N, C-alpha and C positions, 0 to 999 in steps of 0.2 A: 503494500499500499503506499501510496505517495500523498502529500497535500500541499497545498500552497497557501500561506498567510500572508493576508494583504493588509498595508498600514496606510495611512493617508493624513499627511502631517500630523507623523507619531502618534495615531491614534489606529486601533485595530478597523479594520475595513471590511472583514470580513475570511472564512477560512472556507478552504475548496477542496475535497477530496479528487483525486484524479484516478479514473479508472482507464483500463488498457485502452488504447486507443487512440483519437487525437481529440486535442480540446483546444476550442479557438477562444481568444480574448483580445476585447477589444470595445470602443463605446457602445456600437448599436445594439439592439436588440436585437436576438438571436443567436449571438454569440454565448457559449457555455460559460465563460467568465465574464461578466459585464463588468467595466469600469468606468463609471458615469464619471467625464469630465473632459473637457475640449482637450487638454494635455495629451488624450488618450486617441490614436487612431480609430475609426469606425472597425476598421478590422486591422488589429494593430500587430498581432503574433499568434503561431501556433504552435503549440506543445506536442507531442508525439510521445505517448508511454507503452513501451512493450517489454515484458520481461526485466521489469526492474531498471530500465533504460529510457531516462528520460531525455528528448531533445526538443530544443527551442528554437524556432526560425522566427526573424523578422518579415513583416510583411510589407516589406517597403514602405514602412510607419515614417509620419512627418518628422516626431521627435526621437524615433529609434530605439534600439532595446538594448539594454547592460547589463551585464552580470559583473557582479564584483566590482563595478566600475569601469569595466571596458565595454565599447558596443560591439555588438556582433550581429552577423547576419544570420549563423547556424552555429548551433553552439551544445555539447552536452551537460547535462546539468549533473552538479555533486550534491551531496547531503549539505544542507546548512547555505548552498548558494544563495546572494542578494540577487532578486532581479529589480533593476529598475524600467517600469515602462509610464513615462508621463511622470506624474506627479505620485505616482503610486510606487511603494517598494512591497517587493512580495520575498517572501522567505521560501526556499524550498526544503521540504522535509521527506528523506527517503525512509523508510522502514524497511532494512535490510532482512528483517525476519518474515524468511517465507514460510515458516508453518510458526503456530501460538507458540510463546515460550511457557519453559515449564512453570507450574505456580512456586512462586517463593515462599517462603516460612510466614505466617501469618503472626508476625511481631511488630513492636511499633516503629524498631529503628529498621524496618525494611520498606517502611514508607519512605524513606529515603531517596529512592529510588524513584518516587514519584512528585510530580510538582504539583501542588492547588493552585488552579488556574483563578486568579482573584478577580477577573474582569469578566470571566464568565458566570451565569447564573448558577447558585449552587455551589461556587467552586470546587467544580466536580475534578480529581487527581486526573492525570496524565502522566503515561510514561515517560522519561525522559530520554533525550536521544542518547546515542554513546558518548559524546563529548563532554554534555551534560551530567550524566551517568556516573562517569571518571573523575570529575568535581566533583560532585556530591559523596560520592564514598572515598574520596582523598578526605575532605572536608569530617566526614564522620570519622575518620580514623583517627585524624588530628585530636579531634574532640575526645575518642574513646583513650586515647595514649596520654591526652595533659594530665598530669596530677591531680590530683583535688585536693585542697588544701582542709587541713581539719578544723572547722569552726567552731566546733563544739556544739555541733547540732543534735549527733545521740540519734535517738529516733524519731526526734520531730519529722512529722512531715513536712512534702516538699510544698512550697510555694505554687500556687496557681498561676500561669503564668499564661496571658491572653490577648489577643488581639482585636479591639472594638473597630469595625468597618465603618467609614463616616463617608463612605463617596460610593459610587456608582453601585451597579447593579445588584451588590450583594450589602448595599448601606442598612445599618442596623444590626448583622449580624455578628455574634460574638465566635473568634477563632481561638480554641483551646490549644496552646503548644506544649505537647505529651510526649513526644519523639527529644532525642537527644539532639537531633539535623532536623528541621522542618525546610523543605525547600518550596516557596512558592512565587508566585507571578506569574508571567504570561511566557513561554517559550519563544524564541524570535525578539525578544521586546525588552525584557527586563526579567531576571530571576536571582532571587536573593536566598542566603539560606540564614536562618535563625537557629542560634545555636542556645542551649542551655547547659550550664555549668553550675548546678546546684539551683541557688534561687538567683542567679545572675544570668542574664540575656544579653547575647550580641548578634551583629548583624554582620554577615559578609557576602559581598557581591559576587555572583555567580557568572551571569551574562549582563551584559549592558550595551545591546546592540543600537537602542534608538534613545541615548542619554541616561545618566545614570540616577541610580534610586537615590533619596533625599532623606536627610534625619534633620528634624525642625526646619526645614526649608534648604539647609545647607546639602548641596550633590557629595555623593561619595565618587570621587574618580578612582579609587585605589582599588584593590581585591582584599584588603584586610580587615581584620576584626574591628568590629565597633562597638564599645558597650551601650547599650540602650537601658535607661532609668524609666521608673514612673512616669507616664503622661507625655512621653516622648510621642512626637509626630511624625510618621512614618510615609513616603508616598512610594511607591513600587509599582510599576505598570500602571501609572495614573489612578491609581486608588490610592486614597488617605484610611490611613490607620492611627488608633492611638494604641500605645504600649499600656497594658494594666497588669501590675502584679502584686497578686493580694497575699501578703507573707502571712503565714499561720501564726498563731495566737501562742505566745510562749506560759506554760501554765506554771505558775508560782511555786516554788522551790516549798516543800514540805516544811512545817517550824519545826 
């Protein structure tokens, strides 16, 4: 299976699964992928997908077709390639699995190979592509290998850490961060890892193709870990969230 993710002015503009055969792309009605903007020619490009290979062909469009910044007449697409058609940017994803993958163990940490799609109603998880899977697993391995300081917590229950969604289609929802590493965002746009260490929370950017995520309106340009505090405002993939850390109440010592 393969699909295109479209963006216009850095905002999601559609997701298009590709079936085997020919897919036409253009501004006019009748195209299988219609990109409704005058920067796109009526019949702009043709994409052929057959046995896992995708070939993109420009149809003598006015503004041209570009792959990873280079104008093309015809070219083979590779997983993760960026296509520019007029004002639209499209990310090509190729699922190289021919048969369904074997089920992974049903443990919280295995959720780390999935990404919660913040801008999609219900925030459904989607399996990360191979590149992001590698980054997520590296992040999880580093989190598990880091020494945990003895803060004298004893058997005190862990804090409840969650995000309250402030904008977008999931506005008003709460997302509990239960795993050591929680990946969320929109693949092809922005993806971050939220890392729990005891009662602390950190944000680490994993993918920032269309601009960096924000912490308290400050862009995060690097891929380091950044500590988060109660009431910090995050913006990932155009969705605003606030951090909530409910520390458990300490029991008074026995007299």
